[in-house]
N, C-alpha and C positions, 0 to 999 in steps of 0.2 A: 433401466436406461443405461446400464453399465456395459451394454453391448459394444464390443470393439474398443473399450476404454473410454468411450464418450460418456460424459456426464459423471465420471468418477472423480472424486477429489484426490488430488495428488498428495502424497505424503511429503513431509519436509525433506527426507532423505532423497526422494526421487527428484525434487526440485533442485536440491544442491548438486546432484549428479548432472542434471541438465545445464546448470549454470557453469559448472566446471568444464564440461565438454563443449560448451557453447563458445562464442567468440571470447577472446582473451581481453576483457576489459578490466582495467585496474581502477576500480571505483573506491577502494578502501582509503585512498589518500585524500579524498574530497570530503569536506564538511557539508552536511546536508541538513536542511530544516524541513521537517515534515509536520503538518498539522492535520489532525483528523477532526472534521467538523461534524458535530452532532450533539444533541441535547442529553445524551446518556441512555438512549434506548438500546435494546438488545442488539439490533443491527449495527449500530454505531460502535458498540463494544466489540463486536465480532471483527469489524473492519480494523479497529485499533489493534486487536490481537494479531491480525494478519499482517498489518504494517510492521509490528515489532518482529514478527517471524521473518518477514522479507528482509528487514534490515540486518537481522542476525545471519541469514543465509548469505547475503552479499558482503558481510563483514564491514558494514558502513559505520563511519563516525557520524551519527545522526542525533539531532535533537528532535524528539517526538513530543508534540504537545497536543493535548486533547482540548478542543475549544467547545465549550458547552453554552456560552453566552449567545443568545439568539441575535442580539444586535451585532456582535462581532461576526457571526456567521453570515449575516445579510450583507455586511460590508464587503465580503468576497463575491457578492452577486449570487450566492447559493440560496436557493429557495427550497431545495429538496435534499435531505440528508440521508445517508452519510455522504460527506464530501472529503476529498483528500487534496491537500495543497502541498506542493513540493517547491521549495525555494520561492515562496510567494506566488506560485502559478497554480491555479486551480486545474487539476488534472482528472478529477472524477467527481461526479455529482449523482446522488440518488441510486447508487449501485452498491451491492454487497460484493466487493471484489475478493476473489480467492488469492491466496498467497502468491501463486505463480503469476497471476495477472499484475499484482503489485510489484513483483520483481521486475517484470517487463516495463512497467511504468517508470520505476526508478532508473532502470538502465537507459531509458529514452530521455529522461528529464534531468539528469545530472551530468 
């Protein structure tokens, strides 16, 4: 499935280059709250790792919190994990997002 670059996972360096040559947004001066919702399964752990990598790429000042409590997850209206909440807004539910997808979500939601 790697034909013409489709389906290939981008490396951190490639994503950083795209961010640098992309629009000139200054996100590093904003404080961001990010919550990864999930009970601790492998998928949720992967999304949590990708969130950390995206924050590093964008050089954000972010508080990343992993929410494992099912009652708290449901209070966000999330019934399928993993979920991502940025500044108390649910932006992703039930998907294993790649780092570059999370970078785009962060740029749109802060």
